[in-house]
Structures are given as C-alpha cells and as structure tokens.
Residue frames as a rotation matrix with the C-alpha (Angstrom) as fourth column:
MET 1
-0.041 -0.755 -0.654 73.19
0.765 0.397 -0.507 15.63
0.643 -0.521 0.562 107.54
LEU 2
-0.775 -0.236 0.587 72.86
-0.066 -0.892 -0.447 19.19
0.629 -0.385 0.675 108.87
ILE 3
0.168 0.926 0.339 69.36
-0.660 -0.150 0.736 18.47
0.732 -0.347 0.586 110.16
ARG 4
0.611 0.001 -0.791 70.58
0.382 0.875 0.296 15.35
0.693 -0.484 0.535 112.01
THR 5
-0.483 -0.862 -0.153 73.41
0.627 -0.219 -0.747 17.36
0.611 -0.457 0.647 113.57
ILE 6
-0.586 0.351 0.730 71.01
-0.486 -0.873 0.030 20.06
0.648 -0.338 0.682 114.73
LEU 7
0.535 0.829 -0.164 68.61
-0.410 0.424 0.808 17.47
0.739 -0.365 0.566 116.14
ALA 8
0.257 -0.534 -0.805 71.48
0.680 0.692 -0.243 15.78
0.687 -0.485 0.541 117.97
ILE 9
-0.774 -0.554 0.306 72.54
0.231 -0.697 -0.679 19.10
0.589 -0.455 0.668 119.50
VAL 10
-0.177 0.807 0.563 68.98
-0.720 -0.497 0.485 19.88
0.671 -0.319 0.669 120.60
MET 11
0.676 0.443 -0.589 68.58
-0.021 0.811 0.585 16.43
0.737 -0.383 0.557 122.11
MET 12
-0.149 -0.824 -0.546 71.91
0.739 0.274 -0.616 16.67
0.657 -0.496 0.568 123.93
SER 13
-0.775 -0.132 0.618 71.09
-0.183 -0.889 -0.419 20.10
0.605 -0.438 0.665 125.34
SER 14
0.254 0.919 0.301 67.72
-0.719 -0.028 0.694 18.86
0.646 -0.393 0.654 126.64
LEU 15
0.518 -0.162 -0.840 69.47
0.413 0.907 0.079 15.82
0.749 -0.388 0.537 128.12
PHE 16
-0.598 -0.798 -0.072 71.89
0.493 -0.296 -0.818 18.11
0.632 -0.525 0.570 129.99
ASP 17
-0.428 0.543 0.722 68.92
-0.675 -0.724 0.144 20.11
0.601 -0.426 0.677 131.33
PHE 18
0.581 0.714 -0.390 67.36
-0.329 0.645 0.689 16.86
0.744 -0.272 0.610 132.48
ILE 19
0.447 -0.474 -0.759 70.45
0.713 0.701 -0.017 15.71
0.540 -0.533 0.651 134.39
ASP 20
-0.287 -0.518 0.806 71.38
-0.076 -0.826 -0.559 19.17
0.955 -0.222 0.197 135.72
PRO 21
-0.290 0.154 -0.945 71.50
0.827 0.536 -0.166 18.68
0.481 -0.830 -0.283 139.51
ARG 22
-0.994 -0.096 0.044 70.84
0.064 -0.882 -0.467 22.34
0.083 -0.461 0.883 140.29
SER 23
-0.283 0.938 -0.200 67.44
0.720 0.070 -0.690 23.30
-0.633 -0.340 -0.695 141.66
GLU 24
0.254 0.473 0.844 65.18
0.900 -0.436 -0.026 25.59
0.356 0.765 -0.536 139.65
ARG 25
0.952 0.056 -0.302 66.03
0.205 -0.848 0.488 28.38
-0.229 -0.527 -0.819 142.14
GLU 26
0.116 -0.989 -0.087 69.74
0.229 -0.059 0.972 27.88
-0.967 -0.133 0.220 141.51
LYS 27
-0.287 -0.155 0.945 69.22
0.943 0.127 0.307 27.90
-0.167 0.980 0.109 137.74
MET 28
0.699 0.599 0.391 67.22
0.638 -0.769 0.037 31.15
0.323 0.223 -0.920 138.01
ARG 29
0.779 -0.466 -0.420 69.90
0.065 -0.606 0.793 32.71
-0.624 -0.645 -0.441 140.24
ASP 30
-0.198 -0.917 0.345 72.65
0.509 0.204 0.836 31.68
-0.837 0.341 0.427 137.81
ARG 31
0.038 0.284 0.958 70.74
0.981 -0.194 0.018 33.12
0.191 0.939 -0.286 134.83
ILE 32
0.949 0.314 0.004 70.31
0.303 -0.917 0.261 36.43
0.086 -0.246 -0.965 136.67
PHE 33
0.478 -0.841 -0.253 73.99
0.063 -0.254 0.965 36.51
-0.876 -0.477 -0.069 137.69
MET 34
-0.231 -0.581 0.780 75.15
0.835 0.293 0.465 35.70
-0.499 0.760 0.417 134.14
GLU 35
0.344 0.431 0.834 73.10
0.815 -0.578 -0.038 38.51
0.466 0.693 -0.550 132.62
PHE 36
0.974 0.030 -0.226 74.06
0.167 -0.766 0.621 40.87
-0.154 -0.643 -0.750 135.44
THR 37
0.221 -0.970 -0.100 77.80
0.278 -0.035 0.960 40.28
-0.935 -0.240 0.262 135.11
LYS 38
-0.166 -0.212 0.963 77.58
0.984 0.026 0.175 40.72
-0.062 0.977 0.205 131.32
LYS 39
0.695 0.517 0.500 75.90
0.553 -0.829 0.089 44.11
0.460 0.214 -0.862 131.77
MET 40
0.896 -0.333 -0.294 78.47
0.067 -0.553 0.831 45.23
-0.439 -0.764 -0.473 134.34
LYS 41
0.082 -0.904 0.419 81.42
0.864 0.274 0.422 44.53
-0.496 0.328 0.804 132.03
SER 42
0.284 0.078 0.956 80.47
0.749 -0.641 -0.170 47.68
0.599 0.764 -0.240 130.09
LYS 43
0.892 0.018 0.451 81.25
-0.244 -0.822 0.515 49.62
0.380 -0.569 -0.729 133.29
HIS 44
-0.040 -0.981 -0.188 84.58
-0.437 0.187 -0.880 47.78
0.898 0.047 -0.437 133.70
LEU 45
0.028 0.116 0.993 83.23
-0.970 0.244 -0.001 45.75
-0.243 -0.963 0.119 136.61
TYR 46
-0.177 -0.226 -0.958 84.44
-0.570 0.817 -0.087 42.14
0.802 0.531 -0.273 136.48
ALA 47
0.764 0.606 0.221 82.83
-0.535 0.404 0.742 39.50
0.360 -0.685 0.633 138.68
ALA 48
-0.399 -0.917 0.013 85.18
-0.696 0.293 -0.655 37.96
0.597 -0.271 -0.755 141.23
GLY 49
-0.991 0.091 -0.094 82.67
0.130 0.766 -0.630 36.08
0.015 -0.636 -0.771 143.37
LEU 50
-0.299 0.954 0.027 79.00
-0.564 -0.200 0.802 35.19
0.770 0.225 0.597 143.51
GLY 51
-0.950 0.003 -0.313 76.91
0.229 0.689 -0.688 33.85
0.214 -0.725 -0.655 146.35
GLY 52
-0.286 0.900 0.330 73.63
-0.609 -0.436 0.662 33.84
0.740 -0.011 0.673 148.11
GLY 53
-0.973 0.045 0.227 71.42
-0.166 0.547 -0.820 32.25
-0.161 -0.836 -0.525 150.67
CYS 54
-0.376 0.899 -0.225 68.01
-0.337 0.094 0.937 30.71
0.863 0.428 0.268 150.98
THR 55
-0.089 0.492 0.866 65.41
-0.995 -0.014 -0.095 29.74
-0.034 -0.870 0.491 153.52
LYS 56
-0.635 -0.056 0.770 64.43
-0.259 0.955 -0.145 26.21
-0.727 -0.292 -0.621 154.52
ASP 57
0.398 0.874 0.279 61.68
0.137 0.244 -0.960 26.50
-0.907 0.420 -0.022 151.89
ASP 58
-0.255 -0.638 0.726 64.34
0.857 0.199 0.476 27.05
-0.448 0.744 0.496 149.19
LYS 59
0.811 0.478 0.338 63.38
0.572 -0.772 -0.279 30.72
0.127 0.419 -0.899 148.78
THR 60
-0.167 -0.919 0.358 66.18
0.758 -0.352 -0.549 33.17
0.631 0.179 0.755 148.02
ASN 61
0.841 0.416 -0.346 66.74
0.541 -0.621 0.568 35.67
0.022 -0.664 -0.747 150.84
LEU 62
0.445 -0.754 -0.484 70.24
-0.195 -0.609 0.769 36.89
-0.874 -0.248 -0.418 149.93
MET 63
0.789 -0.325 0.521 72.15
0.608 0.295 -0.737 37.48
0.086 0.898 0.431 146.69
GLY 64
0.618 -0.644 -0.452 75.74
-0.107 -0.638 0.763 38.67
-0.779 -0.423 -0.462 146.67
VAL 65
0.733 -0.469 0.493 78.35
0.641 0.234 -0.731 39.55
0.227 0.852 0.472 144.12
THR 66
0.412 -0.702 -0.581 81.84
0.162 -0.571 0.805 41.01
-0.897 -0.426 -0.122 144.31
PHE 67
0.917 -0.119 0.381 83.39
0.363 -0.152 -0.919 42.90
0.168 0.981 -0.096 141.43
VAL 68
-0.067 -0.949 -0.307 86.92
0.729 -0.257 0.635 43.97
-0.682 -0.181 0.709 140.66
TYR 69
0.964 0.265 0.024 87.32
0.225 -0.764 -0.605 47.42
-0.141 0.588 -0.796 139.11
PRO 70
0.374 -0.913 0.164 90.72
0.927 0.364 -0.088 47.83
0.021 0.185 0.982 137.42
TYR 71
-0.065 -0.357 0.932 91.07
0.305 -0.896 -0.322 51.53
0.950 0.263 0.167 138.21
VAL 72
-0.899 -0.221 -0.379 91.50
0.432 -0.294 -0.853 53.71
0.078 -0.930 0.360 141.28
LEU 73
0.052 0.993 0.102 88.15
0.801 -0.103 0.590 54.72
0.597 0.051 -0.801 142.78
ASP 74
-0.934 -0.108 0.341 87.15
-0.120 -0.804 -0.582 57.99
0.337 -0.584 0.738 144.38
ILE 75
-0.741 0.671 0.039 83.99
0.152 0.225 -0.963 58.40
-0.654 -0.707 -0.268 146.42
LYS 76
-0.120 0.717 -0.687 81.99
-0.758 -0.513 -0.403 59.91
-0.641 0.472 0.605 143.56
THR 77
-0.337 -0.073 -0.939 82.83
-0.814 0.524 0.251 57.08
0.474 0.848 -0.236 141.14
SER 78
-0.993 -0.051 -0.107 82.32
0.014 0.843 -0.538 54.49
0.118 -0.536 -0.836 143.89
ARG 79
-0.501 0.864 -0.054 78.85
-0.187 -0.169 -0.968 55.81
-0.845 -0.474 0.247 144.65
LYS 80
-0.013 0.486 -0.874 77.89
-0.969 -0.222 -0.109 55.89
-0.247 0.845 0.474 140.99
LEU 81
-0.545 -0.281 -0.790 79.07
-0.582 0.805 0.115 52.32
0.604 0.522 -0.602 140.36
ILE 82
-0.985 0.173 -0.003 77.51
0.121 0.676 -0.727 50.84
-0.123 -0.717 -0.686 143.50
VAL 83
-0.280 0.937 -0.209 74.12
-0.389 -0.310 -0.867 52.48
-0.878 -0.161 0.451 142.87
GLU 84
-0.002 0.275 -0.961 74.07
-1.000 -0.013 -0.002 51.61
-0.013 0.961 0.275 139.15
SER 85
-0.736 -0.313 -0.600 75.10
-0.386 0.922 -0.007 48.00
0.555 0.227 -0.800 139.73
THR 86
-0.890 0.445 0.094 72.63
0.107 0.407 -0.907 47.51
-0.442 -0.798 -0.410 142.58
GLU 87
-0.106 0.883 -0.456 69.79
-0.641 -0.411 -0.648 49.03
-0.760 0.224 0.610 140.58
THR 88
-0.243 -0.054 -0.969 70.66
-0.912 0.354 0.209 46.82
0.332 0.934 -0.135 137.60
LEU 89
-0.953 -0.130 -0.273 70.57
-0.039 0.947 -0.318 43.70
0.300 -0.292 -0.908 139.76
LEU 90
-0.613 0.790 -0.007 67.24
-0.027 -0.029 -0.999 44.68
-0.790 -0.612 0.039 141.31
ASP 91
-0.038 0.589 -0.808 65.81
-0.911 -0.352 -0.214 45.38
-0.411 0.728 0.549 137.85
LEU 92
-0.543 -0.227 -0.808 66.92
-0.638 0.738 0.221 41.96
0.546 0.636 -0.546 136.59
ILE 93
-0.979 0.200 -0.047 65.41
0.179 0.717 -0.673 40.19
-0.101 -0.668 -0.738 139.59
ASN 94
-0.441 0.861 -0.251 62.13
0.063 -0.250 -0.966 42.10
-0.895 -0.442 0.056 139.54
SER 95
-0.558 0.179 -0.810 61.66
-0.776 -0.459 0.433 42.22
-0.294 0.870 0.395 135.75
ASP 96
-0.576 0.331 -0.747 60.22
-0.309 0.758 0.574 38.71
0.757 0.562 -0.334 135.55
PRO 97
0.135 0.721 0.680 57.12
-0.958 -0.079 0.274 37.87
0.251 -0.688 0.680 137.62
ALA 98
0.684 0.071 -0.726 58.14
-0.091 0.996 0.012 34.19
0.724 0.058 0.687 137.41
HIS 99
-0.413 -0.909 -0.052 61.00
0.026 0.046 -0.999 35.03
0.910 -0.413 0.004 139.79
ALA 100
-0.017 0.477 0.879 58.49
-0.870 -0.440 0.222 35.68
0.493 -0.760 0.423 142.59
HIS 101
0.843 0.395 -0.366 58.24
-0.241 0.885 0.399 31.95
0.481 -0.248 0.841 143.22
PHE 102
0.338 -0.829 -0.445 61.95
0.603 0.554 -0.574 31.81
0.723 -0.074 0.687 144.09
PHE 103
-0.586 -0.575 0.571 62.19
0.013 -0.711 -0.703 34.76
0.810 -0.405 0.424 146.48
GLU 104
-0.608 0.320 -0.727 61.19
0.794 0.218 -0.568 35.04
-0.024 -0.922 -0.386 150.11
ASN 105
0.104 0.608 -0.787 59.95
0.319 -0.770 -0.552 38.60
-0.942 -0.194 -0.274 149.39
PHE 106
-0.683 -0.251 0.686 59.03
0.723 -0.099 0.684 39.86
-0.104 0.963 0.249 145.95
PRO 107
0.748 -0.639 0.179 59.57
0.094 -0.165 -0.982 42.32
0.657 0.752 -0.064 144.45
ALA 108
0.241 -0.783 -0.573 63.09
0.950 0.311 -0.025 42.11
0.198 -0.539 0.819 145.84
GLN 109
0.989 0.009 0.149 64.46
-0.031 -0.964 0.263 45.08
0.146 -0.265 -0.953 147.76
VAL 110
0.314 -0.942 0.122 68.02
-0.490 -0.270 -0.829 46.27
0.813 0.201 -0.546 148.33
ASP 111
0.243 -0.225 0.944 68.08
-0.965 0.044 0.259 44.67
-0.100 -0.973 -0.206 151.79
ILE 112
0.836 0.016 0.548 68.60
-0.051 0.998 0.048 41.16
-0.546 -0.069 0.835 150.29
LEU 113
0.835 -0.529 0.152 71.61
0.226 0.078 -0.971 42.26
0.501 0.845 0.185 148.22
MET 114
0.539 -0.806 -0.245 75.30
0.119 -0.215 0.969 42.33
-0.834 -0.552 -0.020 148.99
VAL 115
0.818 -0.317 0.480 77.19
0.484 -0.071 -0.872 44.06
0.311 0.946 0.095 146.19
SER 116
0.592 -0.680 -0.433 80.83
0.105 -0.468 0.877 45.02
-0.799 -0.565 -0.206 146.60
ILE 117
0.895 -0.379 0.236 83.43
0.178 -0.183 -0.967 46.58
0.410 0.907 -0.096 144.34
ILE 118
0.508 -0.822 -0.259 87.16
0.477 0.017 0.879 46.39
-0.718 -0.570 0.400 144.90
GLY 119
0.984 -0.176 -0.024 89.23
-0.131 -0.627 -0.768 49.07
0.120 0.759 -0.640 143.16
GLU 120
0.341 -0.938 -0.060 92.94
0.663 0.285 -0.692 49.40
0.667 0.197 0.719 142.53
ALA 121
0.569 -0.307 -0.763 95.27
0.589 -0.495 0.639 51.06
-0.573 -0.813 -0.101 144.98
PRO 122
0.969 -0.247 -0.013 97.08
-0.192 -0.720 -0.667 54.13
0.156 0.648 -0.745 143.62
ASP 123
0.386 -0.910 -0.153 100.83
0.529 0.354 -0.771 54.09
0.756 0.216 0.618 143.03
CYS 124
-0.785 -0.609 0.114 101.32
0.267 -0.500 -0.824 56.86
0.559 -0.616 0.555 145.56
GLY 125
-0.597 0.534 -0.598 99.32
0.733 0.060 -0.678 58.03
-0.326 -0.843 -0.427 148.55
SER 126
-0.877 0.433 0.207 96.16
-0.293 -0.825 0.484 59.95
0.380 0.364 0.850 147.83
ASP 127
-0.390 0.838 0.382 92.51
-0.618 0.069 -0.783 59.99
-0.683 -0.541 0.491 148.77
TYR 128
-0.571 0.239 -0.785 90.95
-0.631 0.484 0.606 56.90
0.525 0.842 -0.126 147.27
ILE 129
0.322 0.717 0.618 88.34
-0.884 0.462 -0.075 54.26
-0.340 -0.522 0.782 147.94
ARG 130
-0.762 -0.644 -0.063 89.62
-0.635 0.727 0.261 50.69
-0.122 0.239 -0.963 147.94
THR 131
-0.815 0.575 -0.062 86.25
0.545 0.799 0.254 48.97
0.196 0.173 -0.965 148.48
VAL 132
-0.645 0.751 0.144 82.65
-0.764 -0.626 -0.157 50.04
-0.028 -0.212 0.977 148.35
GLY 133
-0.884 0.349 -0.310 79.79
0.278 0.928 0.250 47.79
0.375 0.135 -0.917 149.27
VAL 134
-0.264 0.876 0.404 76.09
-0.870 -0.397 0.292 47.76
0.416 -0.274 0.867 149.89
ILE 135
-0.805 0.056 -0.591 74.94
0.264 0.925 -0.272 45.33
0.531 -0.375 -0.760 152.56
LYS 136
-0.252 0.821 -0.512 71.35
0.968 0.208 -0.143 45.29
-0.011 -0.532 -0.847 153.82
GLY 137
0.630 0.634 0.449 70.72
0.697 -0.716 0.033 48.79
0.342 0.292 -0.893 152.51
GLU 138
0.795 -0.448 -0.409 73.87
-0.018 -0.692 0.722 50.39
-0.607 -0.566 -0.558 153.97
VAL 139
0.787 -0.580 0.211 76.74
0.268 0.013 -0.963 51.62
0.556 0.814 0.166 151.79
SER 140
0.748 -0.631 -0.203 80.25
0.148 -0.139 0.979 51.56
-0.646 -0.763 -0.010 153.20
TYR 141
0.822 -0.564 0.076 83.31
-0.108 -0.287 -0.952 53.20
0.558 0.775 -0.297 151.60
ASP 142
0.832 -0.554 0.027 86.69
0.160 0.285 0.945 51.91
-0.532 -0.782 0.326 152.76
THR 143
0.627 -0.743 -0.235 90.34
-0.634 -0.310 -0.709 52.57
0.454 0.593 -0.665 152.05
ASP 144
0.297 -0.609 -0.735 93.49
0.353 0.785 -0.508 50.60
0.887 -0.109 0.449 152.85
ASP 145
0.801 -0.168 0.574 94.76
-0.584 -0.424 0.692 50.57
0.127 -0.890 -0.438 156.42
PRO 146
0.258 -0.787 -0.561 98.38
-0.278 0.495 -0.823 49.36
0.925 0.369 -0.091 156.35
THR 147
-0.462 -0.439 0.771 98.48
-0.842 -0.056 -0.536 49.12
0.279 -0.897 -0.344 160.14
ARG 148
0.221 0.638 0.737 96.07
-0.749 0.595 -0.290 46.16
-0.624 -0.488 0.610 160.12
LYS 149
-0.826 -0.550 -0.122 96.93
-0.515 0.651 0.557 42.69
-0.227 0.523 -0.821 158.89
VAL 150
-0.680 0.701 0.213 93.44
0.709 0.704 -0.054 41.18
-0.188 0.114 -0.976 159.21
MET 151
0.434 0.873 0.224 90.66
0.898 -0.399 -0.187 43.07
-0.074 0.282 -0.957 157.44
PRO 152
-0.444 -0.821 -0.359 93.08
0.785 -0.549 0.285 45.78
-0.431 -0.155 0.889 156.35
PHE 153
-0.291 0.412 0.864 90.45
0.630 -0.597 0.497 48.39
0.720 0.688 -0.086 155.54
LEU 154
-0.809 0.046 -0.586 89.53
0.436 -0.623 -0.650 51.66
-0.395 -0.781 0.484 157.18
ASN 155
0.114 0.934 0.338 86.00
0.993 -0.099 -0.063 52.96
-0.025 0.343 -0.939 156.85
VAL 156
-0.882 -0.468 -0.056 85.99
0.463 -0.882 0.090 56.53
-0.092 0.054 0.994 155.54
HIS 157
-0.695 0.714 -0.083 82.28
-0.719 -0.693 0.052 57.07
-0.020 0.096 0.995 154.90
GLU 158
-0.814 0.564 0.140 78.90
0.552 0.826 -0.119 55.40
-0.183 -0.020 -0.983 155.38
GLU 159
-0.659 0.715 -0.233 75.44
-0.719 -0.690 -0.084 56.24
-0.221 0.113 0.969 154.17
THR 160
-0.011 0.708 0.706 72.17
-0.030 0.706 -0.708 54.46
-0.999 -0.029 0.014 153.54
TYR 161
-0.562 -0.131 0.816 71.52
0.737 0.369 0.567 53.21
-0.375 0.920 -0.111 150.05
GLU 162
0.477 0.826 0.300 68.69
0.879 -0.445 -0.173 55.74
-0.009 0.346 -0.938 149.69
GLU 163
0.629 -0.346 -0.697 71.06
0.017 -0.890 0.456 58.57
-0.778 -0.298 -0.553 150.70
ALA 164
-0.481 -0.849 0.218 73.59
0.206 0.133 0.970 57.38
-0.852 0.511 0.111 148.08
LYS 165
-0.218 0.488 0.845 70.86
0.973 0.179 0.148 57.44
-0.079 0.854 -0.514 145.42
LYS 166
0.798 0.552 -0.241 69.84
0.553 -0.830 -0.068 60.98
-0.238 -0.079 -0.968 146.40
VAL 167
0.228 -0.807 -0.545 73.43
-0.100 -0.576 0.811 62.27
-0.969 -0.130 -0.212 146.34
LEU 168
-0.627 -0.464 0.626 73.99
0.499 0.378 0.780 60.65
-0.598 0.801 -0.005 142.96
ALA 169
0.202 0.795 0.572 70.77
0.979 -0.164 -0.117 62.15
0.001 0.584 -0.812 141.56
ASN 170
0.828 0.066 -0.556 71.83
0.201 -0.962 0.184 65.61
-0.523 -0.264 -0.810 142.80
GLU 171
-0.157 -0.974 -0.162 75.30
-0.019 -0.161 0.987 65.21
-0.987 0.158 0.007 141.26
GLU 172
-0.559 -0.022 0.829 73.81
0.754 0.402 0.519 64.26
-0.345 0.915 -0.208 137.91
ASN 173
0.505 0.826 0.250 71.44
0.862 -0.473 -0.181 67.28
-0.031 0.307 -0.951 137.84
C-alpha cells in the first residue's frame, strides 16, 4: 500500500509539472526567488514583492524583489543588508550555467537587479533609513518625508553599488 501511495504522489507531481502553464524561464525565476527569500530570512528580510521583466525572446533582463525589515535601519546596516542580499541573488543566478539560456546577458550583473528593503520607522525622531534600494547599479538611501503625500521619501544618500561594496569592505576590516 505504501508503494502505491508513493507512486501515486510521484505521478501526480509529474502531472502538475506537465500542466503547469508557466514557461521554463518563469519556473527558473521562481526557483531562484524561493531559494533567495529563504536565505534572506536568516537576516530578518521578509519578501513583500517579487517581479521582473523579459525581452521579446523571453530572456530575463530584470529581476526585482522588495523586502520588509522589521527593525529601524541606519545607513551602515542598510548598506550591509543591500550588498549582502544583492550578492546572494547574483550568486544564485550565476551559480548554474543552465540559467544562461534564460538571461539576456550571462553571467548576470547588478544592473539587471532591483532590490529594495523597507525598514521600520522609529518611535521618535532620529536619523534613520526608511528604504534602501539598488536599481541599475545605483544605491539610494531614503528616509520619511512627512511633507509629501505621494512618494513620501527624502533621499539622504546615494552611491554606486561598487562604492557601497568598497565602503562595506573597509568597515569590515
């Protein structure tokens, strides 16, 4: 009876793969995102949104993810989290040569990634970072701007991704 149950489960799972309407590129992207978001939970980063884009040839040219961080961020912590998460995503994409078929450019570079982290606002006024994001190789650090109703963030610092990596490396040494 156990063998029949196992065979039934295997057959059902292969049937679901057969009728899965997602393209192979979408399945690959979802596998990468699933592993990526699992790894980021250890850093208290919780996925709030995933996305991406592709060319007419169904090649990935953009991958994006937004995380929620349940603590107040400062610039040092923001930089560390954005660099570590971006590097982890790049490593996952580039670790499998089979992924090359699904990307417009391979190995993937930071310029196809959009990673953002939203932190908590402090209970009282202080220097803090509300959002940090890397878009096309540029890192932007923003705080709340209560004077604005639409896009209520104020940019407090910008740097290239490579500059962020260098600063982080110097801070760790």
